[in-house]
Residue, then its C-alpha position, 0 to 999 in steps of 0.5 A: m500500500n505504501k509503495v502504491r502511495v509513493f508511486s502515486y506521489i511520483v506520478g503526480a509530481f512528474a505531471v506537475l513538472s510537465l505542466s509547468a514546463c508546458n506553461a513556460i514554453m507556452g508563455l515564451q510562445s505567447k501570441d503577443g510576441p509574433d503578432q506584435l512583430g508582424t503588426a510592426q512590419t505591416s505598419f512599416v510597409e504601409d507607412l513607406s508605401s504611403d510616403l512613396g505614393a505621395l511623391s510626384e512623378g518627377v521624383k519617382n522617375k529620379l528614384k528609378n533612374y538613379m537607384l534601380p538597375n531595373p526600372d520595372v522594379n517597384l519602389s516599395d520593393y526596393y526601399t525595404q525595411t532591410y535597406i533602411d535598417s542598413l542605412r540606419a546602421v551606417l548612421v549609428e556607426t559613423g555618426s553621419l550619412k549622405i542621401n540624395t535630395f529626392e530621397s528626403f522621405l527616408v529621414k523619417h524612417l531613419k529616425s525610427g523604422v521598425k526599431k521603434d516598435t515593441l521588442y520583448l525582453t521576456n514573456l514567461y511564466v515562473n514559480s516563486p523560489t523556495k528555500g529562501e533563494v532569490k530568482s534573478y533574470e538579467f537583460n541588457v538595456k541602453k540609455d533612453d530605452f523605455i522599459f514596460y513591465e507587467i507582472t501578474n500573480t496567477k495563483a491564489n498565494a501571495l508573493k512576498e517581493i518582486s523588484i526591478l533594478e537598473g544596475g545597483e539601483i532599485r527602480f521598482v519594488k512590490n511587496n506582498l503581491k496578492k492573488k490574481q493581482s497585476v502591477k504594471g509600469k514604465i521605466k526610462i533607462v538612465a545609462d547603458n546597463i543591466l536590468t535585473v528582475n529579482i523574485s523573493n518569497d522568503n517565508f518559514i512556510k513557503n521556504r518548504g515549497l508550500f503555498k507557492s506563487k506563480l507569476k507571469i512576467v512580461i517585459k518590453k522595451i521601446v528603442p527611442e527615435l534617433k535625434l538627427k540633424a538634416e541639412i542640404k549641403q553641396d558636394t564636389i563630385v570628381t569623376s574620370k571619363p574618357f575624353v578625346e582631345e586633339i593635340n599637336d604632335t611634332i613630326y620629324k620626317v624625311m620628305d625626299s631622298k634621291n640618288f643619281t649619277l651625273g655623266p661627263r660633258l663629253d658623254l652624249t648618252r647621259s645627262y650632265q645636268q639635273v634640275f628639281n624643286l624642294n617642295i614641303a607639304g602635308f603639315d598643319h603647321l611647318i616648323g622648319w626644313g633642311y637639306w643635305i646634298g652629297l657629291d662624292k662617293a666617300s661622303i655619300a657612303q658615310f651618310q648612309e652608314m650613319a643613316a642606318k641608325e638614325n638619319p644624320l640630317l634629322i639629328f641636324a634639324k633637331n639640333e638646329l631647333r634646340k640651338v645645340l652648341r655642337p651640332v652634328e657635323l655634315d660633310v661639306n662639299e669639296n667637289n669642284d667639278v660639280e657646280l651646285l646652285i640652290k635658289n631659295q624661294s622661301l622667306d624662311a630664316r636660315s639657321y646659323n650652321y650651314a654650308s654650300n651643300f646643306a642648310f636648315y630653315k625655320s618657318d613661321a605662320f607667314t612663310t608656310k603657305n608656299i609649298k615650293k621652297a627652292e630650286v636646285y641645279f646640278t652641272n657636271n663640268s668634268t669632261l672625263y668623270e662621272y659623279d654620284v649625287s645623293y639628295n636628302l630633304v627633311a621637314v619638321g612640323l606639327t600634325k594634329i592627332k586625336n588622343e584619348i585620355m581619362k579626364d577628371m570632371v568636376a561637378y557640384k551636387d546637392y545632398i542631404h547630410i544627416t548627422l546623428l546628435k548624441d546627448e552630452 
């Protein structure tokens, strides 16, 4: 009989424990929490949709063109709670934020958003402690949080004491919470701290587990709106864009090169005379031109050997333009049998270094129109010997070319600058 009674007590105790656990779980899964969150989300979507719907068509088009890769996307689908919360997180972390002037509707939502809605710190059912113990529950809170509490004694037995502390300071205490009695109130948090709920039922009889109380404790908090300062400022925007520009390119160019032989006067089968013009064309702006004429095999061979690396007449032209003190030395004509006559028909200025068979002339805006620069006459006065002749003509000029570069473009644009104001 005693064994049956003991077994009945064990079953009864297990049933009570199971019921308590179920009640605690049901308390945590109370419909208030999920419904409240769903209501907050619905409220946010409706509020944002209303703000977007009130915008003018011009502003809506700016939003679509500036923010959306796909213009067919609905604005409400783009400016979601997640998007605004991410902006708000940047604002809280850095202290400032920039948005476009046509996004001014975001300022209101950045202040609060869904974050303003009720957040549940706890929603549970708990039995009063025994053996003189104190049950404690701790929660992290921030400065200016508003804490709402509601404590209900759901049993017929009174509770000796329940208190709420912020850090070490008592913000609320209730003694002798009677059966079916509820207390509720609001606390504004002074500083970042720990909120502690202490439950005590210290009594000679109750310490033995008799006449327990059962409490429903609901604690919520509301995060305060951010304090913001919004003002319109002008920003300088520098962007790099490809830009095609026309530039003057200095060209050193071999215009003409001829090699021929003058026959002796008594050889009737070959010509002992040659005449041709020095013509310069093809430049947008002519800087200068020059020539060198070789009248014997040795000087011609030396010129050609140097030209295998770089044309010596081009080097001579560069040096004359740069006014180099020691220019390249071109061979001077020493062939007395060949008569060389050069009739200059230009008004160009001859440089300092010249000889009977070479020279360089500098052009200007008034002299470049005349393409024909000179006439050259060759006459072999020898009756017995033939002579090789090498004629070379170079020119220096400017030619416009198109050059693509990345160019910094400076623009000025108004932005809304949002600053997070912090309490001193």
